[in-house]
N, C-alpha and C positions, 0 to 999 in steps of 0.2 A: 774483216768480219763485221756483220751487221746484226743488231739486236732489236727486235720489234717489241715495243712496250706500249702498244696502243690497242689492246684487245677490247676496250670498250667501244672503239670505233667500228671494228670489224675483226673477224677471225677467218683464217683460211680453213677450207674443208679438210678435215683429217682424212687419212688414207681410207679408212673403212667407209666413211661417208661418200667420198669420191667414187669408190668402187661401187657402192650401191647406186649412186646417181648414174654412172655409166651403164651399169647392167640394165637398169630400168629404161634409160633412154634408148638403148639398143634393142631391147627385147619386149618391153611392156609399155610401149609408147602410145597406145590407143587412146581414144576419147572415152572417158569413163561413162559417158551418157549413152554410148552406142550399145546396141543389143547383141552384137555379134561377139565372137570369141576374143577379138582384139580389145573391144570395149570391156568385156567381162574381166580380162586380165588386169586392165588398168583400174577397174573399179575395186578389185581385190587389193591392189597396191594402195589405193587411196584409203580404204578402210583400215588396213593394217597400220598405215602411217598415222591415221587419226587416233588409233588406240595407243600408239607409242607416244605421241605428243600429249595425249590426255593423261597417260600414266606419270609423266614428268611432274604434273601439278595435282595428281590424285583426283582427276575429273572423270566423269563419264564420257566415253568417246563421242556420243551424240551432242555433247556440249561444246565441241571444238569445231569452229568454222575457219577454214583456211582463207588467207588473204595474201596480198603481195608483200606484206611486211609490217613492222611495228607502226609505221606512219599511217598506213591505211587502217589498221586496227584501231589506233587512237582516234583518228578522224571519224571512223564509223561509230565508235562509242559516244563521242561528243555530239555528233550531228544527228544521231538517230532520233532523239526526242523531238528535235525540230522537224525532221522528215515525217515523223508520225503525226505531229501537230505543230504547225508553224506559228501558232500564236505565241507571243512573247512569254517567256518563263524566266526562271532564275537558275543559274548554274554556279556551283562552287568548285574552284580549283585552288591549287596552291600557287604561291608567288614564285615557285622554283620549278615549274613544269618544263618539260621538253617542248620545243617549238611545235611538235606534232599535236600537242594539246593547246598550247597558248594561242596559236594562230587560229585554229577553228573556233576557239572561245571568242577571240576578237571578231571573227566573222559573224558570230551570233549576235554580238553586241551591236554590230552595224545593222542588224535586222530587228532591233528592239529588245533583245534579251538583256537582262542584267547579270553581270558576272561579278562574284565576290572572289577576290584573290587572297587567300589566307596568308597572313604574315608568318615569317619564320624567325627563329632566333639566330644568333651569330654562327651557330653550327649548321644552320639550314633545316632545323627541325620545327615541325608544327606542334602546337599545343592543342591536344584534343578539346579542351574547353573553348578554344577559339572557333573550332568547327561547330560545336554545339550551339554557340551563340550566333553563328552565321545562318543557321537553318531558318527558313521561312516557309509559310504555307504554300508558296508557289515554287519552292525548290524542286526541280525535276531530276537533277543529276548532281552527284559529287564525284570528282575525279582527282585523285592524288597520286603522284608518282611514287613508286615503292622505293626504288634505289636511284638517287639522283646521279645522272651520268657525268656531270661536270665536277661535283665535289664529293661524290660517293656516299652522302648521308642517306641512311635508311630511315624511313618514316614509321611511326607506330601504327601500321596498317590495321592490325587487329582492333585497336581501340577506335580508330577513325571509322572503319567499316561498321563496327557495332553501333556507333552513333547514327550512321545512315540507316541501318536496319531498324533501329528503335523508332525512327521517324518515318519509316516506310519509303525511303528514298533510294533509288538505284545508286550503287557505288561501283565505280570503275577505278582500276589502277593500272598504270603502265609498269609492267614487270619485266620489261625487256632486259634490263641490266641484272635482274635478280635471278631469272630462270636459269637453271643449270649451275648456279653458284651458291644458292641458299635453298633450303627446303621450302616448298610451297604445297599447301594442302587446302584446296578450295572446299573440301568437305567440312573442314573445321572452321574456316574463316567465312564471315558473312559478306563475301565478295560476289557481286553480280556479273561483272564484266572484267576481263583481264587480258591485256595485250602481250603477245609474244613475238619474237623475231628469230628466225633461223640463223642468220649470219652472226649473231652474238654468241652462239654456242657451237661453232665449228660446222655449221650447215651452210648451204648456198645462200647467196644474196637473192633478194627478190621474192621471198616467201615468208609468211608469218602466220599467225592465227589469232583469233579472238575467242576467248572462253566466254560462253553465254550460259549463265546458270539456267538449268531447265525450269521452264515456267516464265522466264523473262521474255517478253515480246520485244523484238528489235526490228526497226524498219531497215530495209536493205539500203546500202549506200549506192549500189550499182543495180541497174535494171537490165534485163536481157534474157538469158536462157534458163533462168530459174535453178542454177546449180546450187550446191550446198543447202539442200532442202529449202530452196527459194530465198535464202538469206544473202547469197553472194554469187551473182551471175558471172560467167566467164568460164571457158574451158580450163580446167585445173592443170597446172604444169606438173604432170605426174612425176617426172624424174626429180624435180626440185622438192616436191612434197615428200617423196620417198626418202630423199637424202635428209630432209628436215626430221622425219620420223626416226631415222637411224641415229642422227646426232642427238636427238632427245633421249633415246634409249640409252646411249652410251653415257650421256651426261648424268642421267638418273643413277646408273650403276656406279659411277665414279665419284658422285657428289660428296659423300662424307670425307673421303680421303683428300680429294682435290681441294675442297673448301678449306680444310685445315692447313694444307700445304701452302695455298695461296695466301692465307692470312699470315702465316709465319714469314713468308717472303715480304709481304706488304709491311708488316711490323718492323722487319729488319731495315727496309728502305727508309721508313719514317724515322727510325732510331738513328741511322747513320747521318741523315740530313738534319736532325734536330739541332745540331750544334752549328749549322750554317746560318750566320746572322743575316744573310740576304734572302732567306726563305721564311715563309710563314705557312704553317699547315692550315688548310681550309677544310671545312666539313667536320662532322662529328668524329672525334678520335676513337670512339668506341662503337657507336651505332653506325657502322660503315661497311660498305661492300668489301668482301674479303680480298678482292684483287686490286683495289683502287687506292691510290695515294695522290693527293692534289695539294698544290701550294700556290701562294702568291709570291712571285719574285719581286723583290723590292726595287722595281724599275718604274720610273715615272714617265718615260717617253711613250708616245703612241707606238704601239707595235712591239712592246717589250717582250710579250709572250711569243710573238711571231719570231722575234730575233732569237730567242732561246730555242724554239723548236727548230729553226734553221741551223743554229749552232750545234745542237745535239745531233741533227741529221748529218752534219759534216763529220761529226765524231763517230758516226755509225750507229746512232740510237734513234729509234722512232718513238716520239712522244707526241702529245697534242697540246694545243693552247686552249684548254677547256673542252667543251663538246665539239666533236668532229664536224657537226652540222654548222657550227659558227666559227670554227678556228681560223678560217681564212679572212675573217672580217676584223677591221681595226676599230671596233666599237666596244664600249664597256660591256662586260657580261651582265645580262639582266639577272642571272642567278646570283652573282656576287653582289650586285647592287641591292637585291632584295635581302641579302644577308647582312647589310649594313656597311659594306665596304665603299670607299670613295670611288668616284669614276676613274681616278688615276689608278687606284689599286685594282679595280675591276678590268683594267686593260692588261693585267699582268698575271693572269691565272695560267697554270700549266698542270698537266695531268699525266701520271704514269698509270697504266693499267696492265696487269700481269696476266699471263695465260699458261696453258698446259705445257708449253715448251720452255717457260722461263725457269732459269736456274739461279741459285744463290750467287754464284760468281758473276752472273750478268747483272743482277740487282746491285751488287757492290761496285761493279765497274761503272754502271750507269750513274751512281751517286758521285763517283770520282769525276766522271765526265761533266755532270751538271755543275759541280763546283768550278771546274775549269771554264765552262761556258759562262757562268755567272761572273767570274772574275775577268772575263774577256770583254764584258760590256763597258762602255765608257763610264767613268766614275760619276760624271755629271748626271747620268740617267738614273742613278740609284736613289731610292727613297731613304730617308733616315729611319733607323729602327724604331718600331712602335714601343 
């Protein structure tokens, strides 16, 4: 029997979502830009899905622009100011951003932009005062990840966004890990741009969205057929978008109960492993994603996290060595380094992320398996306790 505990990496389509995907792919597969009945049926599906995704974050439907996923949405938000005006400007991000933010920021630096990377404390949290101090007259965008995928820390987004609004600066957040797990209300928060991804909330891979506050002008990342009101060209994948909408609607309906359930399971896992001397919890213990538990294994050899992931896989448990986008690499985690861990420690991060199928017995069995995997590592590869 195998247990999947890597829901921050991706989720499987739930049956209702797969059913919606299949029905649309078979019956409403037209090009939404076409004027005939096949196109009209597809256009109706597209707009219904837009309403469903918008409702998940309390947005107006016209504020949702569909994309190929969280990475495209993040790149779009970061690069749009440059596309609108390539003259060098100033960008503020956090030091613990996902690579979908960190890399386009570095790309801008190569083109003369200046990028401030806000420091974080040992738990991975930004201090709002640091953001206020970093703002400059030429700051054109601030982007801070809401829920960090590797260590689970939740940032004080309301305070950070308020600072940006006070200075008249666009504020973007990557909410890929938060959407469907915590309430989001863009009507109450001064957020201008927000990234979403379907496959993190039991929808299909390859589709996402960018929330664009009405009145915010955004340069398109892609040029072509002028779809999505001219913001994002390309024939929309109707079946995938329909499934994304269905997943968003289900997530919104189940969110209060599911968030509490996941948090209870997460806390149980952390509590069971708290007595394991070869583990150290990473991320904020309170301001944390409800489904997320991350640790540093006290292993000092290159690839310790990879060794543990493979050992857990042999025992029937799917976990990851930090972010799934970087877990195959034997380099120190930039996120853990930014949080003040040594390069040796930053090689040893592991992550459990729980989902709608996770049960208490599986969480407790996973803790037992991890203890076994830890004790199977060579003694020489273990760090001394801090």
